[in-house]
C-alpha positions as CSV (number, residue, x, y, z in Angstrom):
1,M,-0.1,0.0,0.0
2,E,1.4,3.4,-1.0
3,S,1.7,5.9,1.7
4,I,0.0,9.1,1.0
5,I,1.7,11.0,4.0
6,S,4.3,9.8,6.3
7,I,5.1,11.4,9.7
8,N,8.6,10.5,11.0
9,N,9.6,11.4,14.5
10,L,7.5,14.4,14.6
11,S,8.2,16.7,17.7
12,I,6.4,20.0,18.6
13,Q,7.8,22.4,21.1
14,L,6.0,25.7,22.1
15,K,8.6,28.1,24.0
16,Q,9.9,25.9,26.6
17,R,7.0,23.4,26.6
18,V,7.2,20.2,24.6
19,L,3.8,19.3,23.2
20,M,4.8,16.0,21.8
21,Q,7.8,14.1,20.5
22,N,8.8,10.9,18.6
23,I,5.5,10.8,16.8
24,S,5.4,8.5,13.7
25,F,2.6,7.1,11.5
26,D,1.6,6.8,7.9
27,V,-1.8,7.2,6.1
28,G,-1.9,4.9,3.2
29,S,-3.8,5.1,-0.1
30,G,-7.4,4.1,0.7
31,E,-7.1,4.3,4.5
32,V,-9.5,6.1,6.7
33,V,-7.6,6.7,9.9
34,L,-9.2,8.0,13.1
35,L,-6.8,10.0,15.3
36,S,-8.2,9.7,18.9
37,G,-7.1,10.9,22.4
38,E,-8.0,13.2,25.3
39,N,-8.9,16.9,24.7
40,G,-5.8,19.0,24.7
41,I,-3.3,16.1,24.0
42,G,-2.3,17.8,20.6
43,K,-4.3,15.9,17.9
44,S,-5.1,19.2,16.1
45,S,-1.5,20.5,16.4
46,I,-0.5,17.4,14.4
47,L,-3.1,18.1,11.6
48,K,-1.8,21.7,11.4
49,S,1.7,20.6,11.3
50,I,0.8,18.4,8.4
51,M,-0.7,21.6,6.7
52,R,2.3,23.7,8.1
53,L,-0.2,26.0,9.6
54,E,0.2,28.2,12.8
55,T,3.9,27.4,13.0
56,E,4.9,30.8,14.5
57,G,6.5,30.4,17.9
58,K,6.7,26.6,17.5
59,K,9.7,24.4,17.1
60,I,8.7,21.5,14.9
61,G,11.1,18.6,14.4
62,G,11.2,15.5,12.3
63,E,9.8,15.0,8.9
64,I,6.4,15.0,7.1
65,I,6.7,13.4,3.7
66,H,4.1,13.7,1.1
67,H,4.3,11.2,-1.8
68,S,4.3,13.9,-4.3
69,F,5.7,17.0,-2.6
70,G,8.3,15.5,-0.4
71,N,9.3,16.8,2.9
72,I,6.6,19.7,3.4
73,M,8.9,21.3,6.1
74,A,11.4,22.2,3.3
75,L,8.9,23.5,0.7
76,D,9.3,27.2,-0.3
77,D,6.2,29.5,-0.3
78,T,5.2,28.8,-3.7
79,E,5.3,25.0,-3.4
80,L,3.7,25.2,0.2
81,Q,0.6,26.9,-1.4
82,R,0.6,24.2,-4.1
83,Y,0.8,21.6,-1.6
84,R,-2.0,22.9,0.6
85,S,-4.2,23.6,-2.6
86,S,-3.9,20.0,-3.4
87,I,-5.3,18.5,-0.1
88,A,-8.9,18.5,1.2
89,Y,-8.3,20.1,4.6
90,I,-11.3,21.0,6.9
91,P,-10.2,22.8,10.1
92,Q,-12.0,22.8,13.5
93,K,-13.4,26.2,13.4
94,D,-15.8,27.9,10.9
95,E,-15.5,31.6,10.7
96,Y,-18.5,32.5,8.4
97,S,-20.2,34.8,11.0
98,E,-17.4,37.4,10.6
99,M,-17.6,37.4,6.8
100,G,-20.4,39.9,6.3
101,R,-22.4,39.4,3.2
102,I,-20.5,36.5,1.7
103,Q,-22.5,34.0,-0.2
104,V,-22.5,30.2,-0.3
105,R,-21.3,30.6,-3.9
106,D,-18.3,32.6,-2.8
107,V,-17.3,29.8,-0.1
108,I,-17.6,27.0,-2.6
109,S,-16.2,28.8,-5.6
110,N,-13.2,30.0,-3.6
111,S,-12.4,26.4,-2.5
112,G,-12.6,25.0,-6.0
113,E,-10.7,27.7,-7.6
114,A,-7.8,27.4,-5.2
115,H,-7.8,23.6,-5.8
116,S,-8.4,23.5,-9.7
117,E,-8.4,27.0,-10.8
118,S,-12.1,26.8,-11.9
119,Y,-14.5,29.5,-11.0
120,M,-18.0,28.4,-10.4
121,S,-21.4,30.1,-11.3
122,Y,-24.5,30.3,-9.2
123,S,-25.9,27.6,-11.3
124,E,-22.8,25.3,-11.2
125,V,-22.8,25.6,-7.4
126,N,-26.5,24.7,-7.1
127,D,-25.8,21.7,-9.4
128,L,-23.1,20.7,-7.0
129,I,-25.2,21.2,-3.9
130,D,-27.9,18.8,-5.6
131,E,-25.2,16.3,-6.6
132,W,-23.9,15.9,-2.8
133,L,-26.7,16.9,-0.4
134,P,-30.3,15.6,-0.3
135,R,-33.2,18.1,-0.3
136,R,-35.5,18.4,2.5
137,G,-38.9,17.0,2.7
138,D,-40.5,20.0,1.0
139,N,-37.9,19.5,-1.9
140,S,-36.0,22.7,-0.8
141,R,-32.2,22.8,-0.6
142,I,-30.6,22.9,2.8
143,F,-28.9,26.1,1.3
144,D,-28.2,27.4,-2.0
145,A,-25.7,29.4,-3.9
146,K,-27.0,32.8,-2.8
147,S,-27.6,31.8,0.9
148,R,-25.5,33.9,3.4
149,P,-23.5,31.7,5.8
150,G,-23.3,34.5,8.3
151,K,-26.8,33.9,9.1
152,F,-26.4,30.2,9.4
153,S,-26.8,28.2,12.7
154,G,-23.5,26.8,14.0
155,G,-24.5,23.3,12.6
156,E,-25.3,24.7,9.1
157,Q,-22.1,26.5,9.0
158,R,-20.1,23.3,9.9
159,L,-22.0,21.3,7.1
160,L,-21.1,24.1,4.6
161,Q,-17.5,24.0,5.7
162,V,-17.2,20.1,5.2
163,F,-19.3,20.2,2.0
164,S,-17.5,22.9,0.4
165,V,-14.2,21.2,0.8
166,I,-15.1,17.6,0.1
167,A,-17.4,18.5,-3.1
168,T,-14.7,20.8,-4.8
169,R,-11.7,18.7,-3.9
170,S,-13.2,15.2,-4.4
171,D,-10.1,14.2,-6.4
172,S,-7.5,15.0,-3.7
173,D,-5.2,12.2,-2.6
174,L,-5.5,13.3,1.1
175,L,-8.6,14.4,3.2
176,I,-7.9,15.9,6.7
177,I,-10.7,16.6,9.0
178,D,-10.6,18.2,12.4
179,E,-13.8,17.3,14.4
180,P,-16.4,17.2,11.6
181,L,-19.3,17.0,13.8
182,N,-18.8,20.2,15.9
183,N,-22.2,21.9,16.5
184,L,-24.0,19.5,14.6
185,D,-27.6,18.1,15.5
186,F,-28.8,14.5,14.6
187,V,-29.6,15.2,10.9
188,N,-26.5,17.3,10.0
189,A,-24.4,14.8,11.7
190,R,-25.7,12.0,9.3
191,H,-25.2,14.3,6.4
192,I,-21.6,14.8,7.1
193,S,-21.0,11.2,7.6
194,N,-22.7,10.5,4.2
195,L,-20.5,13.2,2.5
196,I,-17.3,11.6,3.7
197,N,-18.5,8.2,2.8
198,K,-19.6,9.3,-0.7
199,V,-16.1,10.8,-1.5
200,I,-14.4,7.6,-0.2
201,H,-16.6,5.6,-2.6
202,E,-15.9,7.9,-5.4
203,N,-12.2,8.3,-4.8
204,P,-11.1,4.8,-3.2
205,K,-7.4,5.7,-3.4
206,M,-7.9,8.7,-1.2
207,G,-6.1,8.6,2.2
208,V,-8.3,10.1,5.1
209,L,-7.1,11.4,8.6
210,M,-9.8,12.4,10.8
211,I,-10.2,13.5,14.5
212,S,-13.6,12.9,16.1
213,H,-14.9,12.1,19.5
214,C,-18.2,10.9,18.0
215,R,-17.9,7.3,16.8
216,I,-20.8,7.1,14.2
217,F,-18.5,6.6,11.1
218,P,-18.9,3.1,9.5
219,F,-16.0,3.5,7.2
220,I,-12.9,3.9,9.7
221,T,-10.4,1.4,8.6
222,R,-7.7,2.2,11.5
223,E,-7.5,3.9,14.8
224,L,-4.4,5.7,16.1
225,K,-4.5,7.0,19.8
226,L,-2.3,9.9,21.0
227,T,-1.4,10.0,24.6
228,A,1.3,11.8,26.7
229,D,3.6,8.8,25.9
230,G,3.3,8.9,22.1
231,I,1.1,7.4,19.4
232,S,0.0,3.9,19.0
233,E,-2.2,1.6,17.0
234,V,-5.5,0.7,18.6
235,S,-5.6,-3.1,18.3
236,K,-9.3,-3.4,19.1
237,P,-11.4,-3.1,15.9
238,Y,-13.3,0.3,15.6
239,T,-16.9,0.1,16.5
240,C,-19.4,2.3,14.9
241,H,-22.0,3.4,17.4
242,S,-25.7,3.6,16.5
243,C,-26.7,6.7,18.3
244,F,-27.7,8.3,15.0
245,G,-29.4,5.2,13.6
246,E,-28.0,2.2,11.6
247,P,-26.3,2.8,8.2
248,D,-27.2,0.7,5.2
249,E,-24.8,-2.0,3.9
250,N,-22.7,0.7,2.0
251,G,-22.2,2.8,5.2
252,F,-24.8,5.5,4.3
253,Y,-27.4,6.9,6.8
254,T,-30.9,7.4,5.2
């Protein structure tokens, strides 16, 4: 199995505080890896390091090797931007409430344009929404191209964030997701599980690295646990909980 990303002896130090050290693992083609561990243990710091984000004031050691870009710690600004644009990365926080009159079309088109340099019209965005998200019982869309995310609930903003990245970067070789179910209700949590499952089915060579405390995802193939002592493979098989209902034989919630 080809490794999409390899983390070798990663260490992160903030001022005089060592956040972690000797962290090594791979995410292979077609794997869906859950990164688990207690709150505050440093899981998000690993994802940000893979994206080389929020590095100011931090000392990061070791190597992060992408199969196409090499050691991302050695990339110059131009190559780093190309690397980031190639990856489907979903951070933990959504910032739409501070974006004024921005529309859904702007969010989705910006994600697609950064990845593939293709600008999307209102009708193209609505077509993409219809392809990836089911309509409500009254046949209305959950949101459309002209909707304003600043007026969305926290759950709707989270759904838009996950959708905008997955739907416009479905051909990426690496999907990184930090807590996809933040602020989500029962219905939107199932929508997001289905979005991730759909992109995995359509791009079976994609590697996925995800942080989540909610264990509703039927497609997890491996679990890694981060502790103060390091990182280790969880030998016990991942168990999908049924708190949001039972998925079908293909892992989709209805």
